[in-house]
TORGU-80809 format. One line per 2 residues: number of its first residue (from 1); their letters; for each residue x, y, z of C-alpha. Coordinates in steps of 0.05 Angstrom, whole numbers, plus 5000, padded with zeros to 4 digits. Example, Ala and Ser with C-alpha at 12.3 -4.5 7.8 and 13.67 -1.06 7.14 Angstrom:
// TORGU-80809
1	AS	5246,4910,5156 ~ 5273,4979,5143
END
This chain:
// TORGU-80809
1	XX	1304,3745,1431 ~ 1323,3765,1360
3	XX	1277,3736,1308 ~ 1318,3706,1251
5	XX	1281,3697,1186 ~ 1296,3668,1118
7	XX	1306,3727,1072 ~ 1364,3731,1024
9	XX	1422,3691,0998 ~ 1475,3731,1036
11	XX	1484,3719,1110 ~ 1452,3759,1166
13	XX	1516,3793,1190 ~ 1531,3818,1120
15	XX	1460,3842,1113 ~ 1465,3881,1179
17	XX	1531,3913,1160 ~ 1502,3936,1093
19	XX	1440,3963,1128 ~ 1482,4005,1176
21	XX	1523,4035,1119 ~ 1462,4050,1077
23	XX	1425,4079,1136 ~ 1482,4128,1150
25	XX	1480,4151,1077 ~ 1405,4159,1078
27	XX	1407,4203,1139 ~ 1451,4251,1102
29	XX	1411,4255,1037 ~ 1338,4244,1057
31	XX	1286,4284,1095 ~ 1221,4258,1125
33	XX	1157,4295,1105 ~ 1096,4275,1146
35	XX	1031,4311,1161 ~ 0999,4317,1229
37	XX	0939,4271,1238 ~ 0876,4285,1280
39	XX	0870,4229,1331 ~ 0809,4205,1371
41	XX	0821,4167,1435 ~ 0778,4138,1491
43	XX	0716,4138,1448 ~ 0651,4108,1474
45	XX	0576,4116,1468 ~ 0514,4101,1510
47	XX	0440,4110,1503 ~ 0409,4155,1557
49	XX	0337,4130,1559 ~ 0311,4186,1604
51	XX	0328,4238,1551 ~ 0323,4196,1487
53	XX	0395,4216,1474 ~ 0453,4175,1448
55	XX	0515,4204,1479 ~ 0584,4197,1449
57	XX	0647,4216,1486 ~ 0719,4220,1463
59	XX	0787,4255,1471 ~ 0816,4293,1412
61	XX	0890,4302,1398 ~ 0916,4345,1341
63	XX	0985,4373,1330 ~ 0963,4415,1271
65	XX	0937,4486,1272 ~ 0866,4503,1295
67	XX	0806,4458,1302 ~ 0784,4391,1273
69	XX	0717,4378,1239 ~ 0682,4325,1281
71	XX	0619,4290,1255 ~ 0580,4228,1272
73	XX	0557,4169,1230 ~ 0509,4115,1252
75	XX	0492,4045,1229 ~ 0426,4008,1240
77	XX	0449,3943,1206 ~ 0505,3920,1251
79	XX	0559,3963,1219 ~ 0549,3943,1147
81	XX	0527,4013,1126 ~ 0539,4078,1164
83	XX	0487,4115,1123 ~ 0453,4152,1180
85	XX	0481,4222,1189 ~ 0456,4252,1255
87	XX	0437,4325,1251 ~ 0402,4338,1317
89	XX	0468,4338,1355 ~ 0494,4384,1410
91	XX	0560,4390,1446 ~ 0629,4378,1417
93	XX	0608,4371,1344 ~ 0629,4409,1282
95	XX	0693,4448,1290 ~ 0725,4423,1355
97	XX	0791,4443,1387 ~ 0835,4389,1416
99	XX	0824,4367,1488 ~ 0797,4313,1533
101	XX	0727,4297,1557 ~ 0691,4316,1493
103	XX	0617,4298,1488 ~ 0566,4299,1431
105	XX	0492,4286,1447 ~ 0448,4260,1390
107	XX	0374,4268,1400 ~ 0360,4201,1368
109	XX	0290,4195,1397 ~ 0267,4258,1363
111	XX	0305,4250,1297 ~ 0294,4175,1286
113	XX	0238,4152,1332 ~ 0231,4085,1296
115	XX	0304,4064,1308 ~ 0321,4019,1366
117	XX	0377,4059,1399 ~ 0404,3997,1433
119	XX	0423,3966,1366 ~ 0454,4029,1334
121	XX	0529,4030,1324 ~ 0563,4098,1325
123	XX	0625,4121,1287 ~ 0664,4186,1296
125	XX	0694,4221,1236 ~ 0754,4266,1248
127	XX	0774,4308,1188 ~ 0824,4362,1174
129	XX	0849,4390,1108 ~ 0888,4327,1092
131	XX	0857,4269,1130 ~ 0790,4237,1143
133	XX	0793,4182,1195 ~ 0733,4141,1218
135	XX	0734,4109,1287 ~ 0692,4057,1321
137	XX	0698,4018,1386 ~ 0694,3942,1386
139	XX	0705,3900,1448 ~ 0728,3962,1485
141	XX	0783,3980,1436 ~ 0789,4033,1383
143	XX	0790,4015,1310 ~ 0797,4056,1247
145	XX	0768,4045,1178 ~ 0822,4027,1127
147	XX	0790,4048,1061 ~ 0791,3997,1005
149	XX	0830,4008,0941 ~ 0894,3991,0905
151	XX	0965,3997,0931 ~ 1035,3972,0917
153	XX	1059,3912,0955 ~ 1131,3888,0961
155	XX	1192,3925,0935 ~ 1233,3938,0873
157	XX	1304,3913,0861 ~ 1337,3981,0862
159	XX	1298,4032,0905 ~ 1322,4104,0900
161	XX	1349,4105,0972 ~ 1392,4043,0962
163	XX	1360,4001,1017 ~ 1375,3927,1010
165	XX	1315,3889,0984 ~ 1302,3817,1003
167	XX	1281,3766,0952 ~ 1215,3748,0985
169	XX	1191,3820,0972 ~ 1196,3811,0897
171	XX	1164,3825,0851 ~ 1132,3891,0870
173	XX	1059,3884,0850 ~ 0992,3918,0856
175	XX	0937,3890,0900 ~ 0865,3910,0910
177	XX	0840,3907,0982 ~ 0769,3914,1007
179	XX	0755,3962,1064 ~ 0766,3935,1133
181	XX	0777,3958,1205 ~ 0843,3956,1241
183	XX	0859,3965,1315 ~ 0890,4033,1328
185	XX	0943,4001,1371 ~ 0976,3935,1387
187	XX	0938,3895,1439 ~ 0960,3916,1509
189	XX	0974,3875,1571 ~ 0913,3908,1603
191	XX	0867,3884,1547 ~ 0898,3815,1545
193	XX	0887,3810,1621 ~ 0812,3821,1608
195	XX	0814,3764,1558 ~ 0849,3717,1608
197	XX	0801,3736,1663 ~ 0740,3723,1619
199	XX	0764,3657,1589 ~ 0814,3627,1638
201	XX	0866,3628,1582 ~ 0938,3619,1608
203	XX	0985,3678,1613 ~ 1039,3684,1560
205	XX	1111,3667,1577 ~ 1135,3739,1589
207	XX	1074,3760,1631 ~ 1116,3771,1694
209	XX	1177,3801,1660 ~ 1183,3874,1685
211	XX	1213,3895,1618 ~ 1147,3880,1583
213	XX	1089,3875,1632 ~ 1065,3946,1645
215	XX	0990,3951,1631 ~ 0997,3996,1569
217	XX	1056,3960,1538 ~ 1039,3911,1482
219	XX	1028,3840,1505 ~ 1086,3796,1480
221	XX	1106,3723,1480 ~ 1044,3702,1441
223	XX	1041,3641,1397 ~ 1001,3648,1333
225	XX	0947,3605,1365 ~ 0944,3653,1425
227	XX	0933,3711,1378 ~ 0877,3674,1343
229	XX	0844,3658,1411 ~ 0846,3731,1431
231	XX	0817,3753,1365 ~ 0760,3703,1370
233	XX	0743,3728,1440 ~ 0743,3800,1417
235	XX	0699,3785,1356 ~ 0756,3804,1309
237	XX	0810,3769,1268 ~ 0883,3775,1249
239	XX	0897,3818,1188 ~ 0921,3786,1124
241	XX	0992,3805,1104 ~ 0964,3846,1047
243	XX	0916,3883,1093 ~ 0973,3896,1142
245	XX	1017,3927,1089 ~ 0961,3970,1062
247	XX	0946,3995,1132 ~ 1019,4007,1147
249	XX	1032,4048,1085 ~ 0978,4097,1106
251	XX	0957,4112,1035 ~ 1028,4127,1011
253	XX	1062,4083,0960 ~ 1134,4098,0942
255	XX	1159,4107,1013 ~ 1204,4059,1050
257	XX	1169,4076,1116 ~ 1099,4104,1127
259	XX	1126,4174,1139 ~ 1184,4178,1089
261	XX	1250,4146,1069 ~ 1291,4148,1132
263	XX	1276,4127,1204 ~ 1243,4182,1244
265	XX	1247,4169,1318 ~ 1184,4210,1331
267	XX	1142,4157,1295 ~ 1163,4092,1327
269	XX	1201,4054,1380 ~ 1267,4031,1351
271	XX	1304,4028,1418 ~ 1355,4079,1396
273	XX	1337,4128,1452 ~ 1332,4189,1407
275	XX	1279,4243,1400 ~ 1212,4214,1423
277	XX	1242,4144,1427 ~ 1263,4139,1500
279	XX	1251,4065,1511 ~ 1303,4009,1506
281	XX	1249,3956,1508 ~ 1176,3959,1486
283	XX	1141,4026,1495 ~ 1069,4038,1518
285	XX	1024,4037,1457 ~ 1007,4103,1424
287	XX	1070,4137,1450 ~ 1089,4162,1381
289	XX	1056,4197,1323 ~ 1008,4155,1281
291	XX	1009,4144,1206 ~ 0959,4177,1160
293	XX	0907,4124,1174 ~ 0911,4140,1249
295	XX	0948,4076,1266 ~ 1003,4075,1320
297	XX	1066,4033,1324 ~ 1058,3999,1257
299	XX	1134,4001,1251 ~ 1177,3981,1311
301	XX	1156,3963,1382 ~ 1135,3890,1370
303	XX	1127,3843,1311 ~ 1054,3829,1295
305	XX	1024,3763,1273 ~ 0986,3761,1208
307	XX	0937,3707,1188 ~ 0977,3682,1127
309	XX	1022,3623,1118 ~ 1090,3646,1094
311	XX	1120,3627,1027 ~ 1185,3657,1001
313	XX	1162,3664,0928 ~ 1088,3677,0941
315	XX	1087,3746,0909 ~ 1103,3717,0840
317	XX	1034,3684,0839 ~ 0995,3725,0889
319	XX	0923,3741,0870 ~ 0908,3813,0853
321	XX	0845,3818,0895 ~ 0848,3808,0971
323	XX	0906,3758,0974 ~ 0905,3714,1036
325	XX	0971,3677,1029 ~ 0987,3605,1010
327	XX	0937,3551,1029 ~ 0989,3512,1069
329	XX	1057,3523,1099 ~ 1102,3511,1158
331	XX	1110,3582,1184 ~ 1067,3644,1192
333	XX	1078,3716,1171 ~ 1098,3770,1220
335	XX	1104,3844,1203 ~ 1128,3910,1231
337	XX	1197,3899,1260 ~ 1212,3909,1334
339	XX	1240,3956,1385 ~ 1309,3926,1376
341	XX	1316,3941,1302 ~ 1337,4014,1301
343	XX	1405,4001,1271 ~ 1376,3958,1215
345	XX	1326,4002,1178 ~ 1317,3950,1124
347	XX	1281,3908,1178 ~ 1231,3964,1190
349	XX	1204,3982,1122 ~ 1130,3976,1106
351	XX	1146,3920,1057 ~ 1192,3878,1101
353	XX	1168,3807,1111 ~ 1182,3761,1170
355	XX	1163,3689,1184 ~ 1167,3642,1242
357	XX	1135,3579,1268 ~ 1066,3590,1297
359	XX	1088,3557,1362 ~ 1142,3610,1374
361	XX	1138,3648,1439 ~ 1183,3708,1434
363	XX	1189,3771,1477 ~ 1180,3814,1416
365	XX	1119,3782,1384 ~ 1050,3811,1396
367	XX	0987,3825,1355 ~ 0939,3876,1327
369	XX	0868,3857,1307 ~ 0829,3870,1244
371	XX	0755,3863,1228 ~ 0717,3855,1163
373	XX	0660,3900,1143 ~ 0596,3860,1158
375	X	0565,3832,1095
END
């Protein structure tokens, strides 16, 4: 079930031994510094014609102190621009304390009588002192806006923590990425079951395996083509490798992991059964703390397909703006590491690259969808 990838000139066993030694050193000399992120879950919205009200509901989690500033944004052009800021709103709006069953009622009929409420798309904005995260629902799943901008991609030869760097991550370079949406979590068995029911698509190979088939565990055993089929059904797409790395970093360059420079078992499933990590196999999605973009399980749990073909030396000639990978290839990119990589932290860094044949069906391969901003 281990995914073996082409990475460096030294053999895999040597690489693992070096990783274990370096990891032990890093645990002694490094500390993880990571802020608490306001998180929206179970968001939805519906127009109540009898009252001319557009109702939005959600649950709010926040491990920080006090309340979270909740606001609404609306789009009348299919999600291209969220330039309508509702003001005639009642309910759980403004400063809101964490809890479930929150509701905000927008009197859209009074404030914007010319808008067709059936075509309006709603977005929730959750802000604290350090984070502003924008959520929407698409095909019944939560997505967050990953803001466009520049970030580092890849790694340097001699990082300060001594982690081994693989040749396909060189050179470290800057990329510019347009804004896009990313699924908050990996696609679950429950959501994949909806896809199969609606399309008649066959079940993946591990569908009946009790280690991996709970409804809220990530679906696994997916070929690249299976991931594409699901994305097409959901009206989404796979992220590019560059988008994936930007999303994973959570706005922080210069860290090996989204949260710091050593593994923190409160932020991902590395199967080491320590702190919040109590699972030997895959964990239910969203069981750990998110990164600063509000994304769960970007590191660990399951490998995630990207849209790109893989090429070992691609970074040497990668475009600066919105790179999409080589035009052709024999394997596809995977990112994120798995729940079995806890003793090999070099496998779990934000910059670590994987590749495998698109026809591969492995018990540790799943997916997470992205979506472009409508043009």
